[in-house]
KOLFI-564624 format. One record per atom (N, C-alpha, C): x, y negated, z; residue number from 1. Coordinates in steps of 0.2 Angstrom, whole numbers, plus 5000, padded with zeros to 4 digits. Example, Ala and Ser with C-alpha at 12.3 -4.5 7.8 and 13.67 -1.06 7.14 Angstrom:
<atom x="5066" y="5028" z="5039" pos="1"/>
<atom x="5062" y="5022" z="5039" pos="1"/>
<atom x="5066" y="5016" z="5039" pos="1"/>
<atom x="5064" y="5011" z="5035" pos="2"/>
<atom x="5068" y="5005" z="5036" pos="2"/>
<atom x="5064" y="5000" z="5039" pos="2"/>
// end
This chain:
<atom x="5091" y="5008" z="4753" pos="1"/>
<atom x="5084" y="5010" z="4754" pos="1"/>
<atom x="5081" y="5012" z="4747" pos="1"/>
<atom x="5077" y="5017" z="4747" pos="2"/>
<atom x="5074" y="5020" z="4741" pos="2"/>
<atom x="5069" y="5015" z="4738" pos="2"/>
<atom x="5068" y="5016" z="4732" pos="3"/>
<atom x="5063" y="5012" z="4728" pos="3"/>
<atom x="5056" y="5013" z="4731" pos="3"/>
<atom x="5054" y="5019" z="4733" pos="4"/>
<atom x="5047" y="5020" z="4735" pos="4"/>
<atom x="5046" y="5017" z="4742" pos="4"/>
<atom x="5051" y="5017" z="4746" pos="5"/>
<atom x="5050" y="5014" z="4753" pos="5"/>
<atom x="5050" y="5007" z="4752" pos="5"/>
<atom x="5053" y="5004" z="4748" pos="6"/>
<atom x="5053" y="4997" z="4747" pos="6"/>
<atom x="5046" y="4995" z="4744" pos="6"/>
<atom x="5043" y="4998" z="4740" pos="7"/>
<atom x="5037" y="4997" z="4737" pos="7"/>
<atom x="5031" y="4998" z="4743" pos="7"/>
<atom x="5032" y="5003" z="4747" pos="8"/>
<atom x="5028" y="5004" z="4752" pos="8"/>
<atom x="5028" y="4998" z="4757" pos="8"/>
<atom x="5034" y="4996" z="4759" pos="9"/>
<atom x="5034" y="4990" z="4763" pos="9"/>
<atom x="5031" y="4984" z="4760" pos="9"/>
<atom x="5032" y="4983" z="4754" pos="10"/>
<atom x="5029" y="4977" z="4751" pos="10"/>
<atom x="5021" y="4978" z="4751" pos="10"/>
<atom x="5018" y="4984" z="4749" pos="11"/>
<atom x="5011" y="4985" z="4749" pos="11"/>
<atom x="5008" y="4984" z="4756" pos="11"/>
<atom x="5012" y="4986" z="4762" pos="12"/>
<atom x="5009" y="4985" z="4768" pos="12"/>
<atom x="5010" y="4978" z="4771" pos="12"/>
<atom x="5015" y="4974" z="4769" pos="13"/>
<atom x="5015" y="4967" z="4771" pos="13"/>
<atom x="5010" y="4963" z="4767" pos="13"/>
<atom x="5008" y="4965" z="4761" pos="14"/>
<atom x="5003" y="4962" z="4757" pos="14"/>
<atom x="4996" y="4963" z="4760" pos="14"/>
<atom x="4995" y="4969" z="4763" pos="15"/>
<atom x="4988" y="4970" z="4766" pos="15"/>
<atom x="4987" y="4966" z="4772" pos="15"/>
<atom x="4993" y="4965" z="4776" pos="16"/>
<atom x="4992" y="4960" z="4782" pos="16"/>
<atom x="4990" y="4953" z="4780" pos="16"/>
<atom x="4993" y="4951" z="4774" pos="17"/>
<atom x="4992" y="4944" z="4772" pos="17"/>
<atom x="4985" y="4944" z="4769" pos="17"/>
<atom x="4983" y="4949" z="4766" pos="18"/>
<atom x="4976" y="4949" z="4763" pos="18"/>
<atom x="4971" y="4949" z="4768" pos="18"/>
<atom x="4972" y="4953" z="4773" pos="19"/>
<atom x="4967" y="4953" z="4779" pos="19"/>
<atom x="4966" y="4946" z="4782" pos="19"/>
<atom x="4972" y="4943" z="4783" pos="20"/>
<atom x="4972" y="4936" z="4786" pos="20"/>
<atom x="4969" y="4931" z="4782" pos="20"/>
<atom x="4970" y="4931" z="4775" pos="21"/>
<atom x="4966" y="4927" z="4771" pos="21"/>
<atom x="4959" y="4928" z="4771" pos="21"/>
<atom x="4957" y="4934" z="4771" pos="22"/>
<atom x="4949" y="4936" z="4771" pos="22"/>
<atom x="4946" y="4933" z="4778" pos="22"/>
<atom x="4950" y="4934" z="4783" pos="23"/>
<atom x="4947" y="4931" z="4790" pos="23"/>
<atom x="4947" y="4924" z="4790" pos="23"/>
<atom x="4952" y="4921" z="4787" pos="24"/>
<atom x="4952" y="4913" z="4787" pos="24"/>
<atom x="4946" y="4911" z="4782" pos="24"/>
<atom x="4945" y="4914" z="4777" pos="25"/>
<atom x="4940" y="4912" z="4772" pos="25"/>
<atom x="4933" y="4913" z="4775" pos="25"/>
<atom x="4932" y="4918" z="4779" pos="26"/>
<atom x="4926" y="4920" z="4782" pos="26"/>
<atom x="4924" y="4914" z="4787" pos="26"/>
<atom x="4929" y="4913" z="4792" pos="27"/>
<atom x="4928" y="4908" z="4797" pos="27"/>
<atom x="4927" y="4901" z="4794" pos="27"/>
<atom x="4931" y="4899" z="4789" pos="28"/>
<atom x="4930" y="4892" z="4786" pos="28"/>
<atom x="4923" y="4892" z="4783" pos="28"/>
<atom x="4921" y="4897" z="4779" pos="29"/>
<atom x="4914" y="4896" z="4776" pos="29"/>
<atom x="4909" y="4896" z="4781" pos="29"/>
<atom x="4910" y="4899" z="4787" pos="30"/>
<atom x="4905" y="4899" z="4793" pos="30"/>
<atom x="4904" y="4892" z="4795" pos="30"/>
<atom x="4909" y="4887" z="4794" pos="31"/>
<atom x="4908" y="4880" z="4796" pos="31"/>
<atom x="4908" y="4876" z="4790" pos="31"/>
<atom x="4906" y="4878" z="4785" pos="32"/>
<atom x="4906" y="4874" z="4779" pos="32"/>
<atom x="4912" y="4872" z="4776" pos="32"/>
<atom x="4917" y="4875" z="4777" pos="33"/>
<atom x="4924" y="4873" z="4774" pos="33"/>
<atom x="4926" y="4878" z="4769" pos="33"/>
<atom x="4931" y="4876" z="4765" pos="34"/>
<atom x="4934" y="4880" z="4760" pos="34"/>
<atom x="4941" y="4881" z="4760" pos="34"/>
<atom x="4943" y="4888" z="4759" pos="35"/>
<atom x="4950" y="4890" z="4759" pos="35"/>
<atom x="4953" y="4888" z="4752" pos="35"/>
<atom x="4958" y="4885" z="4752" pos="36"/>
<atom x="4962" y="4883" z="4746" pos="36"/>
<atom x="4968" y="4887" z="4746" pos="36"/>
<atom x="4970" y="4891" z="4741" pos="37"/>
<atom x="4976" y="4895" z="4741" pos="37"/>
<atom x="4981" y="4891" z="4736" pos="37"/>
<atom x="4987" y="4890" z="4738" pos="38"/>
<atom x="4992" y="4886" z="4734" pos="38"/>
<atom x="4998" y="4890" z="4733" pos="38"/>
<atom x="5000" y="4891" z="4727" pos="39"/>
<atom x="5006" y="4894" z="4725" pos="39"/>
<atom x="5012" y="4890" z="4728" pos="39"/>
<atom x="5016" y="4893" z="4732" pos="40"/>
<atom x="5021" y="4890" z="4736" pos="40"/>
<atom x="5028" y="4889" z="4732" pos="40"/>
<atom x="5028" y="4892" z="4725" pos="41"/>
<atom x="5034" y="4891" z="4721" pos="41"/>
<atom x="5036" y="4884" z="4720" pos="41"/>
<atom x="5042" y="4883" z="4721" pos="42"/>
<atom x="5045" y="4876" z="4720" pos="42"/>
<atom x="5043" y="4871" z="4725" pos="42"/>
<atom x="5039" y="4872" z="4730" pos="43"/>
<atom x="5037" y="4867" z="4734" pos="43"/>
<atom x="5043" y="4864" z="4738" pos="43"/>
<atom x="5048" y="4868" z="4740" pos="44"/>
<atom x="5053" y="4865" z="4744" pos="44"/>
<atom x="5059" y="4862" z="4739" pos="44"/>
<atom x="5058" y="4863" z="4732" pos="45"/>
<atom x="5063" y="4861" z="4728" pos="45"/>
<atom x="5060" y="4854" z="4724" pos="45"/>
<atom x="5054" y="4853" z="4725" pos="46"/>
<atom x="5051" y="4847" z="4722" pos="46"/>
<atom x="5050" y="4841" z="4727" pos="46"/>
<atom x="5052" y="4835" z="4725" pos="47"/>
<atom x="5052" y="4829" z="4729" pos="47"/>
<atom x="5045" y="4827" z="4730" pos="47"/>
<atom x="5043" y="4826" z="4736" pos="48"/>
<atom x="5036" y="4825" z="4738" pos="48"/>
<atom x="5034" y="4818" z="4736" pos="48"/>
<atom x="5040" y="4813" z="4735" pos="49"/>
<atom x="5038" y="4806" z="4734" pos="49"/>
<atom x="5038" y="4805" z="4726" pos="49"/>
<atom x="5043" y="4808" z="4722" pos="50"/>
<atom x="5042" y="4806" z="4715" pos="50"/>
<atom x="5041" y="4812" z="4710" pos="50"/>
<atom x="5041" y="4818" z="4713" pos="51"/>
<atom x="5040" y="4824" z="4709" pos="51"/>
<atom x="5046" y="4827" z="4706" pos="51"/>
<atom x="5052" y="4825" z="4707" pos="52"/>
<atom x="5058" y="4827" z="4704" pos="52"/>
<atom x="5059" y="4835" z="4706" pos="52"/>
<atom x="5061" y="4839" z="4702" pos="53"/>
<atom x="5063" y="4846" z="4704" pos="53"/>
<atom x="5070" y="4847" z="4704" pos="53"/>
<atom x="5073" y="4849" z="4710" pos="54"/>
<atom x="5080" y="4850" z="4711" pos="54"/>
<atom x="5081" y="4857" z="4711" pos="54"/>
<atom x="5083" y="4860" z="4705" pos="55"/>
<atom x="5084" y="4867" z="4704" pos="55"/>
<atom x="5090" y="4870" z="4708" pos="55"/>
<atom x="5095" y="4865" z="4710" pos="56"/>
<atom x="5101" y="4868" z="4713" pos="56"/>
<atom x="5101" y="4868" z="4720" pos="56"/>
<atom x="5095" y="4868" z="4723" pos="57"/>
<atom x="5094" y="4868" z="4730" pos="57"/>
<atom x="5094" y="4875" z="4733" pos="57"/>
<atom x="5099" y="4877" z="4737" pos="58"/>
<atom x="5100" y="4884" z="4739" pos="58"/>
<atom x="5096" y="4885" z="4746" pos="58"/>
<atom x="5095" y="4891" z="4748" pos="59"/>
<atom x="5092" y="4892" z="4754" pos="59"/>
<atom x="5095" y="4890" z="4760" pos="59"/>
<atom x="5102" y="4889" z="4760" pos="60"/>
<atom x="5106" y="4886" z="4766" pos="60"/>
<atom x="5105" y="4879" z="4766" pos="60"/>
<atom x="5102" y="4875" z="4761" pos="61"/>
<atom x="5101" y="4868" z="4762" pos="61"/>
<atom x="5095" y="4867" z="4765" pos="61"/>
<atom x="5095" y="4864" z="4772" pos="62"/>
<atom x="5090" y="4863" z="4776" pos="62"/>
<atom x="5087" y="4856" z="4775" pos="62"/>
<atom x="5090" y="4852" z="4772" pos="63"/>
<atom x="5088" y="4845" z="4771" pos="63"/>
<atom x="5087" y="4844" z="4763" pos="63"/>
<atom x="5082" y="4841" z="4761" pos="64"/>
<atom x="5080" y="4839" z="4754" pos="64"/>
<atom x="5082" y="4832" z="4753" pos="64"/>
<atom x="5087" y="4831" z="4748" pos="65"/>
<atom x="5089" y="4824" z="4746" pos="65"/>
<atom x="5088" y="4824" z="4739" pos="65"/>
<atom x="5083" y="4819" z="4737" pos="66"/>
<atom x="5081" y="4818" z="4730" pos="66"/>
<atom x="5086" y="4814" z="4727" pos="66"/>
<atom x="5090" y="4816" z="4721" pos="67"/>
<atom x="5094" y="4812" z="4718" pos="67"/>
<atom x="5091" y="4807" z="4713" pos="67"/>
<atom x="5084" y="4808" z="4712" pos="68"/>
<atom x="5081" y="4803" z="4708" pos="68"/>
<atom x="5078" y="4797" z="4712" pos="68"/>
<atom x="5075" y="4798" z="4718" pos="69"/>
<atom x="5072" y="4792" z="4721" pos="69"/>
<atom x="5076" y="4791" z="4728" pos="69"/>
<atom x="5080" y="4795" z="4730" pos="70"/>
<atom x="5083" y="4794" z="4737" pos="70"/>
<atom x="5079" y="4797" z="4743" pos="70"/>
<atom x="5074" y="4800" z="4742" pos="71"/>
<atom x="5070" y="4803" z="4747" pos="71"/>
<atom x="5074" y="4808" z="4751" pos="71"/>
<atom x="5074" y="4808" z="4758" pos="72"/>
<atom x="5078" y="4813" z="4762" pos="72"/>
<atom x="5073" y="4815" z="4767" pos="72"/>
<atom x="5072" y="4822" z="4768" pos="73"/>
<atom x="5067" y="4825" z="4772" pos="73"/>
<atom x="5069" y="4832" z="4774" pos="73"/>
<atom x="5067" y="4834" z="4779" pos="74"/>
<atom x="5068" y="4841" z="4781" pos="74"/>
<atom x="5065" y="4845" z="4775" pos="74"/>
<atom x="5068" y="4851" z="4773" pos="75"/>
<atom x="5066" y="4855" z="4768" pos="75"/>
<atom x="5059" y="4857" z="4769" pos="75"/>
<atom x="5057" y="4860" z="4775" pos="76"/>
<atom x="5051" y="4863" z="4776" pos="76"/>
<atom x="5045" y="4857" z="4776" pos="76"/>
<atom x="5047" y="4851" z="4779" pos="77"/>
<atom x="5042" y="4846" z="4779" pos="77"/>
<atom x="5041" y="4843" z="4772" pos="77"/>
<atom x="5046" y="4843" z="4768" pos="78"/>
<atom x="5045" y="4841" z="4761" pos="78"/>
<atom x="5040" y="4846" z="4757" pos="78"/>
<atom x="5041" y="4853" z="4758" pos="79"/>
<atom x="5037" y="4858" z="4755" pos="79"/>
<atom x="5030" y="4857" z="4758" pos="79"/>
<atom x="5029" y="4856" z="4764" pos="80"/>
<atom x="5022" y="4855" z="4767" pos="80"/>
<atom x="5018" y="4850" z="4764" pos="80"/>
<atom x="5022" y="4844" z="4762" pos="81"/>
<atom x="5018" y="4838" z="4759" pos="81"/>
<atom x="5016" y="4840" z="4752" pos="81"/>
<atom x="5021" y="4844" z="4748" pos="82"/>
<atom x="5019" y="4846" z="4742" pos="82"/>
<atom x="5013" y="4851" z="4742" pos="82"/>
<atom x="5013" y="4856" z="4747" pos="83"/>
<atom x="5007" y="4860" z="4747" pos="83"/>
<atom x="5001" y="4857" z="4748" pos="83"/>
<atom x="5001" y="4851" z="4753" pos="84"/>
<atom x="4995" y="4847" z="4754" pos="84"/>
<atom x="4993" y="4844" z="4748" pos="84"/>
<atom x="4998" y="4841" z="4744" pos="85"/>
<atom x="4996" y="4838" z="4737" pos="85"/>
<atom x="4993" y="4843" z="4732" pos="85"/>
<atom x="4996" y="4849" z="4732" pos="86"/>
<atom x="4993" y="4854" z="4727" pos="86"/>
<atom x="4986" y="4856" z="4729" pos="86"/>
<atom x="4985" y="4856" z="4736" pos="87"/>
<atom x="4978" y="4858" z="4738" pos="87"/>
<atom x="4973" y="4853" z="4736" pos="87"/>
<atom x="4975" y="4847" z="4733" pos="88"/>
<atom x="4970" y="4842" z="4731" pos="88"/>
<atom x="4967" y="4839" z="4737" pos="88"/>
<atom x="4970" y="4838" z="4742" pos="89"/>
<atom x="4967" y="4835" z="4748" pos="89"/>
<atom x="4964" y="4828" z="4746" pos="89"/>
<atom x="4958" y="4827" z="4747" pos="90"/>
<atom x="4954" y="4821" z="4745" pos="90"/>
<atom x="4955" y="4816" z="4751" pos="90"/>
<atom x="4955" y="4818" z="4757" pos="91"/>
<atom x="4956" y="4813" z="4763" pos="91"/>
<atom x="4964" y="4812" z="4763" pos="91"/>
<atom x="4965" y="4806" z="4766" pos="92"/>
<atom x="4972" y="4804" z="4767" pos="92"/>
<atom x="4975" y="4807" z="4773" pos="92"/>
<atom x="4978" y="4813" z="4772" pos="93"/>
<atom x="4981" y="4817" z="4778" pos="93"/>
<atom x="4989" y="4815" z="4778" pos="93"/>
<atom x="4991" y="4812" z="4773" pos="94"/>
<atom x="4998" y="4810" z="4773" pos="94"/>
<atom x="4998" y="4803" z="4774" pos="94"/>
<atom x="5003" y="4800" z="4777" pos="95"/>
<atom x="5004" y="4793" z="4778" pos="95"/>
<atom x="5004" y="4789" z="4772" pos="95"/>
<atom x="5002" y="4783" z="4771" pos="96"/>
<atom x="5002" y="4779" z="4765" pos="96"/>
<atom x="5009" y="4779" z="4762" pos="96"/>
<atom x="5014" y="4778" z="4766" pos="97"/>
<atom x="5021" y="4778" z="4764" pos="97"/>
<atom x="5024" y="4784" z="4767" pos="97"/>
<atom x="5026" y="4789" z="4763" pos="98"/>
<atom x="5029" y="4795" z="4766" pos="98"/>
<atom x="5036" y="4793" z="4769" pos="98"/>
<atom x="5036" y="4795" z="4775" pos="99"/>
<atom x="5042" y="4794" z="4779" pos="99"/>
<atom x="5045" y="4801" z="4782" pos="99"/>
<atom x="5052" y="4802" z="4781" pos="100"/>
<atom x="5055" y="4808" z="4783" pos="100"/>
<atom x="5055" y="4809" z="4790" pos="100"/>
<atom x="5055" y="4815" z="4793" pos="101"/>
<atom x="5056" y="4816" z="4800" pos="101"/>
<atom x="5064" y="4815" z="4801" pos="101"/>
<atom x="5066" y="4813" z="4807" pos="102"/>
<atom x="5073" y="4812" z="4808" pos="102"/>
<atom x="5076" y="4819" z="4809" pos="102"/>
<atom x="5082" y="4820" z="4806" pos="103"/>
<atom x="5085" y="4826" z="4806" pos="103"/>
<atom x="5090" y="4826" z="4812" pos="103"/>
<atom x="5089" y="4831" z="4817" pos="104"/>
<atom x="5093" y="4831" z="4823" pos="104"/>
<atom x="5098" y="4837" z="4823" pos="104"/>
<atom x="5104" y="4836" z="4824" pos="105"/>
<atom x="5109" y="4841" z="4824" pos="105"/>
<atom x="5112" y="4841" z="4831" pos="105"/>
<atom x="5111" y="4847" z="4834" pos="106"/>
<atom x="5113" y="4848" z="4841" pos="106"/>
<atom x="5120" y="4851" z="4841" pos="106"/>
<atom x="5122" y="4854" z="4836" pos="107"/>
<atom x="5129" y="4858" z="4836" pos="107"/>
<atom x="5129" y="4864" z="4839" pos="107"/>
<atom x="5123" y="4867" z="4841" pos="108"/>
<atom x="5123" y="4874" z="4844" pos="108"/>
<atom x="5117" y="4877" z="4841" pos="108"/>
<atom x="5116" y="4884" z="4842" pos="109"/>
<atom x="5110" y="4887" z="4840" pos="109"/>
<atom x="5104" y="4885" z="4844" pos="109"/>
<atom x="5099" y="4885" z="4841" pos="110"/>
<atom x="5093" y="4883" z="4845" pos="110"/>
<atom x="5090" y="4889" z="4849" pos="110"/>
<atom x="5091" y="4895" z="4847" pos="111"/>
<atom x="5089" y="4901" z="4850" pos="111"/>
<atom x="5095" y="4904" z="4854" pos="111"/>
<atom x="5094" y="4904" z="4861" pos="112"/>
<atom x="5099" y="4907" z="4865" pos="112"/>
<atom x="5096" y="4913" z="4869" pos="112"/>
<atom x="5100" y="4917" z="4871" pos="113"/>
<atom x="5098" y="4923" z="4875" pos="113"/>
<atom x="5098" y="4921" z="4882" pos="113"/>
<atom x="5093" y="4924" z="4886" pos="114"/>
<atom x="5092" y="4923" z="4893" pos="114"/>
<atom x="5098" y="4927" z="4896" pos="114"/>
<atom x="5100" y="4924" z="4902" pos="115"/>
<atom x="5105" y="4928" z="4906" pos="115"/>
<atom x="5102" y="4935" z="4908" pos="115"/>
<atom x="5106" y="4940" z="4907" pos="116"/>
<atom x="5104" y="4947" z="4909" pos="116"/>
<atom x="5102" y="4947" z="4916" pos="116"/>
<atom x="5097" y="4952" z="4918" pos="117"/>
<atom x="5094" y="4953" z="4925" pos="117"/>
<atom x="5098" y="4959" z="4927" pos="117"/>
<atom x="5101" y="4958" z="4933" pos="118"/>
<atom x="5104" y="4964" z="4937" pos="118"/>
<atom x="5101" y="4965" z="4943" pos="118"/>
<atom x="5099" y="4971" z="4945" pos="119"/>
<atom x="5096" y="4973" z="4951" pos="119"/>
<atom x="5102" y="4974" z="4956" pos="119"/>
<atom x="5101" y="4972" z="4962" pos="120"/>
<atom x="5107" y="4972" z="4966" pos="120"/>
<atom x="5106" y="4976" z="4972" pos="120"/>
// end
């Protein structure tokens, strides 16, 4: 893929996010609320309980295990707690004691194709 096509795609995807951000900001201000933007960098690599940064976490690791405090949680759930903390939420939206969600492994793909439809 050419460099110019790649940069065009990047600019187009940024426009979509920018418009979404503007609409959210407008709607929130209408109701007296404030939009807080948080940099998502390292949110999935940082322990939501103790703040330890696990640099060797790869994208294929779906479960976050903190070697410092033993916290175990789904990677996305851990990241969401870190984003909530970064936003400076004053109300307690997080349980007093952080508890990880249970990790369920079903052994098969979650997304399955529907059987094909044949006209007879």
